[in-house]
N, C-alpha and C positions, 0 to 999 in steps of 0.2 A: 386697454392699456397692455394687457397680457399679450395680445396679438402683435402689437408693435414691437415688443421686446423680443418675441420669437423671430420676427422678420429680421431684426437687426443682428441677431445671433447667427442666422443662416448666411452662408456665402454661396453665391451662384457658381455654377460650373465654369462659366466664362471667366469670372474673376479668379478662380483657382488656376485656370490655364494661363491667364495673363501673368499671375504671380509666379507660376512655374517657369515660364519662358523668360521673365524678367530676371529671375534668379540665375538661370543658365547664362544669360547675357552678361550679368555682372561677374560671374565666375570666370567666363572666358576672357574678360578684360584683365583679370588678375594673372592669367597664365603668361609665363615667360616663354615665348616661342624661340626656338633655336635659330641661329643665323644660318645663312646658306652654307657657309664654311663648316660650321659645326654639324649640320645635317649631312653634308657630304662625307665628313670624317666618320660619322656614325654608320652610314651605309657601307663604306669601305670596310670598317671594322667588322660589321656583321657578315659581309661576304667573305672576308678572309677567314673568320672563325668557322663559317660553314664549310669552306674548302678544306681547312685543317681537320675538321671533324670527319669529313668524308674520307680524306686520305688516311686518317688514323683507323677508321673502321675498315677500309680496304686492306690495310697492312695487317691488322689483327685477323681478319677473315682469311686472308691468304696464308698467313702463318698457321692458323688452326687447320686449314684444309691440308697443308703440307704435312703437319704432324699426324693428322688422321690417315693420310695416304701412306706415310711411312709405317705407322703402327698396324695398318691393315684394317682399320675400322671403316674406311671409306671406299672399300672395293665395290665395284658394281656387281649386281647379282648375276651369276652365270646361269644360263639356261641349262636345265637338266636334260640330258639326252633321253629320247623316248625309249623306254624299255620294252622289249618284245613281250607279248603276252604268252603265258604258259599254255600248254595244251588244255589244261582244265578250264582256264578262263575262256579259251576259244570255244570249248564245248558248251560252257554255260551261256555264252552270248548267242551261239547257234540255237540252243534250245529255246531261249527267250524269243528269238526271231521267229522260230517255227510256231511257237504258241501264239504269238501276236498275229501271224499270218492266218492261222486257222480261225480266229475269232472275227466274225464279220461285224462291222460297226452298226449295220442296220438291225442286227439281231437284238431283240429286247427280251426281257424275262417273260413278258406276256406272250410273245410269239413263240418262245421256246416252250412254254407251258402248254400252249395250244397244239403244237406239233407233237408233243409227247403223249397227249391223251388219245 
């Protein structure tokens, strides 16, 4: 008897699915769907509001850009002219070039140690 009561308490997955979709079907019957005219009015309203919003954003953006241009905050970055190097800088770069030319890349510390012995 205990087994029969346990079976009666369990609901199969198929029954749960049927109940779920039956609930969806009954809820969709209760929905009041808009008429074609109402739907068209809603679409036009949404499109008009999108256009007005885009226009408002454009106007505000343009006004802010003009204010920033007038105040000087929106100026493009000017390229800095290349400044000629001083004689000391020239000598420093020449000495580093001479040092790098004298060191051979094939030379290792082991070969230098062998040649010095």
